[in-house]
SEMIZA-508995 format. One record per residue: residue number from 1; residue in three letters; x, y, z of N, C-alpha, C, O in turn. Coordinates in Angstrom, 1 decimal. Example, Ala and Ser with C-alpha at 12.3 -4.5 7.8 and 13.67 -1.06 7.14 Angstrom:
2
{1,Ala,{13.2,-5.7,7.8},{12.3,-4.5,7.8},{13.2,-3.3,7.8},{14.2,-3.3,8.5}} {2,Ser,{12.8,-2.2,7.1},{13.7,-1.1,7.1},{12.9,0.0,7.9},{13.4,1.1,8.0}} 
END
This chain:
83
{1,Met,{39.8,35.0,28.4},{39.0,34.1,29.4},{38.5,34.9,30.5},{39.2,35.7,31.1}} {2,Thr,{37.3,34.6,30.8},{37.0,35.1,32.1},{36.9,34.3,33.3},{36.1,33.4,33.5}} {3,Val,{37.7,34.7,34.2},{37.8,33.7,35.7},{36.9,34.2,36.6},{37.0,35.4,36.8}} {4,Glu,{36.0,33.5,37.2},{35.3,33.5,38.2},{35.8,33.3,39.6},{36.0,32.2,40.0}} {5,Val,{35.9,34.2,40.3},{36.6,33.9,41.8},{35.6,33.6,42.5},{34.9,34.6,42.8}} {6,Thr,{35.1,32.3,43.0},{34.1,32.0,43.9},{33.8,32.2,45.3},{34.6,33.0,45.8}} {7,Ala,{32.9,31.6,46.3},{32.9,31.9,47.5},{33.7,30.5,48.3},{34.1,30.3,49.4}} {8,Asp,{33.7,29.5,47.0},{34.9,28.7,47.6},{36.2,28.6,47.4},{36.9,27.7,47.9}} {9,His,{36.6,29.4,46.6},{37.9,29.8,46.2},{38.4,31.1,47.6},{39.4,31.0,48.3}} {10,Ile,{37.4,32.1,47.8},{37.6,32.6,48.8},{37.9,32.0,50.4},{38.6,32.5,51.4}} {11,Lys,{37.3,31.0,50.3},{37.2,30.1,51.3},{38.4,29.5,51.6},{38.8,29.5,52.8}} {12,Lys,{39.0,28.9,50.6},{40.0,27.7,50.8},{41.5,28.9,50.6},{42.7,28.6,50.9}} {13,Gly,{41.1,30.1,50.1},{42.4,30.9,50.0},{43.2,31.4,51.3},{42.8,31.6,52.4}} {14,Lys,{44.4,31.4,50.8},{45.2,32.2,52.0},{45.6,33.4,52.0},{46.2,33.9,51.0}} {15,Pro,{45.4,34.2,52.9},{46.2,35.4,52.8},{47.6,35.8,52.5},{48.3,35.1,53.2}} {16,Arg,{48.2,36.6,51.8},{49.7,36.9,51.6},{50.3,35.6,50.9},{51.5,35.4,50.9}} {17,Ser,{49.5,34.8,50.2},{50.0,33.6,49.6},{50.0,33.9,48.0},{48.9,33.8,47.4}} {18,Cys,{51.1,34.2,47.2},{50.9,34.0,45.9},{50.2,33.1,45.3},{49.3,33.3,44.4}} {19,Ser,{50.6,31.9,45.7},{50.0,30.9,45.1},{48.7,30.1,45.5},{48.2,29.3,44.8}} {20,Lys,{48.2,30.6,46.9},{47.3,30.1,47.3},{46.2,31.0,48.0},{45.6,30.8,49.0}} {21,Cys,{46.3,31.9,47.1},{45.2,33.0,47.0},{44.1,32.7,46.3},{44.2,31.9,45.4}} {22,Pro,{42.9,33.4,46.6},{41.6,33.2,45.7},{41.6,33.1,44.5},{41.0,32.2,43.9}} {23,Ala,{42.3,34.0,44.0},{42.4,34.3,42.5},{43.3,33.0,42.0},{42.8,32.3,41.1}} {24,Ala,{44.5,32.7,42.4},{45.1,31.6,41.8},{44.4,30.4,41.7},{44.5,29.7,40.8}} {25,His,{43.5,30.2,43.2},{42.8,28.8,43.0},{41.9,28.9,41.7},{41.6,27.9,41.0}} {26,Ala,{41.5,30.2,41.4},{40.5,30.4,40.5},{41.0,30.2,39.1},{40.3,29.6,38.2}} {27,Ile,{42.2,30.8,38.7},{42.7,30.7,37.7},{43.0,29.0,37.3},{42.8,28.4,36.2}} {28,Arg,{43.7,28.6,38.6},{43.9,26.9,38.2},{42.8,26.0,38.0},{43.0,24.9,37.6}} {29,Ser,{41.5,26.4,38.3},{40.4,25.7,38.3},{39.9,26.1,36.8},{39.4,25.2,36.1}} {30,Ala,{39.9,27.5,36.2},{39.6,27.7,35.1},{40.3,27.3,33.7},{39.8,27.2,32.6}} {31,Leu,{41.7,27.1,34.2},{42.5,26.4,33.1},{42.6,24.8,33.2},{43.2,24.1,32.4}} {32,Gly,{41.9,24.3,34.5},{41.9,22.9,34.6},{43.2,22.5,35.0},{43.6,21.4,34.5}} {33,Leu,{44.0,23.3,35.8},{45.3,22.7,36.3},{45.2,22.1,37.7},{44.6,22.7,38.6}} {34,Lys,{45.8,21.0,37.9},{46.1,20.7,39.3},{47.2,20.9,39.9},{47.3,20.6,41.1}} {35,Val,{48.2,21.3,39.4},{49.4,21.9,40.0},{49.5,22.9,40.1},{48.9,23.8,39.5}} {36,Pro,{50.7,23.2,41.3},{50.9,24.7,41.3},{51.4,25.6,40.0},{51.6,24.9,39.0}} {37,Gly,{51.7,26.8,39.9},{52.5,27.3,39.0},{51.8,28.7,38.5},{52.2,29.3,37.6}} {38,Val,{51.1,28.9,39.2},{50.3,30.3,39.2},{50.8,31.2,40.2},{51.1,30.6,41.2}} {39,Phe,{50.9,32.4,40.2},{51.3,33.2,41.2},{50.6,34.6,40.9},{50.6,35.2,39.8}} {40,Val,{50.0,35.0,41.9},{49.3,36.3,41.9},{49.9,37.2,42.9},{49.8,36.9,44.1}} {41,Asn,{50.6,38.5,42.3},{51.2,39.2,43.5},{50.4,40.9,43.0},{50.4,41.5,42.0}} {42,Ala,{49.8,41.2,44.2},{49.3,42.5,44.1},{50.0,43.4,44.3},{49.7,44.6,44.0}} {43,Ile,{51.1,43.0,44.7},{52.5,44.6,44.8},{52.7,44.7,43.6},{52.6,45.8,43.2}} {44,Ser,{53.2,43.5,42.5},{53.6,44.0,41.2},{52.5,44.1,40.3},{52.6,44.5,39.2}} {45,Gly,{51.5,43.7,40.8},{50.2,44.0,39.7},{50.5,42.9,38.6},{50.1,43.0,37.4}} {46,Tyr,{50.9,41.9,39.0},{51.3,40.9,37.8},{50.8,39.4,38.2},{50.9,39.0,39.4}} {47,Ile,{50.4,38.7,37.4},{50.1,37.1,37.6},{51.3,36.5,36.3},{51.5,36.7,35.1}} {48,Ser,{51.9,35.8,37.4},{52.9,34.7,36.7},{52.4,33.7,36.5},{51.5,33.4,37.2}} {49,Met,{52.9,32.7,35.4},{52.4,31.5,35.1},{53.1,31.3,33.5},{53.7,32.1,32.7}} {50,Lys,{52.9,30.1,33.3},{53.2,29.9,31.9},{52.3,30.5,31.0},{51.1,30.5,31.1}} {51,Gly,{53.5,31.3,29.8},{53.0,32.2,28.8},{52.6,33.3,29.3},{52.1,34.1,28.6}} {52,Gly,{52.9,33.6,30.6},{52.9,34.9,31.3},{54.2,35.6,31.2},{55.0,35.3,30.4}} {53,Pro,{54.4,37.0,32.2},{53.4,37.3,33.1},{52.2,38.2,32.2},{52.4,38.8,31.2}} {54,Tyr,{50.9,38.2,33.1},{50.0,38.9,32.7},{49.8,40.0,33.8},{49.9,39.7,34.9}} {55,Lys,{49.5,41.5,33.4},{49.1,42.4,34.1},{47.7,42.1,34.9},{46.7,41.7,34.3}} {56,Met,{47.5,42.3,36.0},{46.7,42.3,36.8},{45.3,43.5,36.4},{45.6,44.6,36.3}} {57,Pro,{44.0,43.1,36.3},{43.2,44.2,36.2},{42.9,44.8,37.7},{43.1,44.3,38.8}} {58,Asp,{42.4,46.1,37.4},{42.5,46.8,38.8},{41.6,46.2,39.6},{42.0,46.0,40.8}} {59,Asn,{40.4,45.8,39.4},{39.6,45.0,40.0},{40.0,44.0,41.2},{39.7,44.1,42.4}} {60,Leu,{41.0,43.0,40.2},{41.8,41.9,41.2},{42.7,42.4,42.0},{43.0,41.9,43.1}} {61,Val,{43.3,43.6,41.4},{44.6,44.1,42.6},{43.8,44.5,43.7},{44.3,44.3,44.8}} {62,Asp,{42.5,45.2,43.9},{42.4,45.7,44.6},{41.4,44.6,45.7},{41.2,44.8,46.9}} {63,Phe,{40.9,43.3,44.9},{40.5,42.4,45.6},{41.3,41.8,46.4},{40.9,41.6,47.6}} {64,Val,{42.9,41.4,45.9},{43.7,40.6,46.7},{44.2,41.3,47.8},{44.6,40.9,48.9}} {65,Arg,{44.2,42.7,47.1},{44.8,43.6,48.7},{43.9,43.6,49.8},{44.4,43.5,50.9}} {66,Arg,{42.7,43.7,49.7},{41.6,43.8,50.6},{41.8,42.4,51.2},{42.0,42.4,52.4}} {67,Phe,{41.7,41.4,50.6},{41.7,39.8,51.1},{42.8,39.7,52.2},{42.5,39.2,53.3}} {68,Asp,{44.3,40.2,51.5},{45.4,40.2,52.5},{45.1,40.7,53.8},{45.3,40.1,54.8}} {69,Ala,{44.7,41.7,53.6},{44.5,42.6,54.7},{43.4,42.3,55.7},{43.1,43.0,56.7}} {70,Gly,{42.6,41.0,55.4},{41.9,40.5,56.1},{40.3,40.9,56.3},{39.5,40.6,57.2}} {71,Glu,{40.2,41.8,55.1},{39.1,42.6,54.9},{38.3,41.2,54.0},{38.9,40.4,53.4}} {72,Ala,{36.6,41.5,54.4},{35.5,41.0,53.9},{35.9,41.1,52.1},{36.3,42.1,51.5}} {73,Val,{35.6,39.8,51.6},{35.6,40.0,49.9},{34.6,39.3,49.5},{34.3,38.2,50.1}} {74,Ser,{33.9,39.8,48.4},{32.7,39.0,47.7},{33.4,38.2,46.5},{34.6,38.3,46.3}} {75,Pro,{32.6,37.4,45.8},{33.1,36.8,44.6},{33.3,37.9,43.4},{32.5,38.9,43.3}} {76,Ile,{34.2,37.7,42.6},{34.2,38.5,41.4},{34.6,38.0,40.3},{35.0,36.8,40.4}} {77,Ser,{34.7,38.4,39.2},{35.2,37.7,37.9},{36.3,38.7,37.4},{36.3,39.8,37.9}} {78,Phe,{36.9,38.5,36.6},{38.4,39.0,35.6},{38.5,38.6,34.7},{38.2,37.4,34.5}} {79,Asp,{38.8,39.4,33.5},{39.3,38.9,32.2},{41.3,38.6,32.4},{42.1,39.4,33.0}} {80,Leu,{41.6,37.3,31.7},{42.9,37.0,32.0},{43.0,36.6,30.1},{42.3,35.9,29.5}} {81,Pro,{43.9,37.3,29.7},{44.3,37.0,28.5},{45.3,35.9,28.0},{46.3,36.1,27.4}} {82,Val,{44.9,35.1,28.2},{45.2,34.0,27.7},{45.0,33.1,26.6},{43.8,33.3,26.2}} {83,Gln,{45.7,32.3,26.0},{45.1,31.9,24.5},{44.4,30.5,24.7},{43.8,30.0,23.7}} 
END
């Protein structure tokens, strides 16, 4: 599954929050989830959620690290191997 992190996800994302970062918002949107339960951790390099953990692609690790550091980021997409 391809997940799109949009400008809206970036805008409402919270730095250094595993469950409220732009990538977590994007994954929930892509899967149609309304509740928390998606945790993105650039330190470990894994996404934790039902059916996971899933290894984060390198471009997502870089994106989250830059976002957490307060750097400007642009929308990205990444593959998430969910069924």
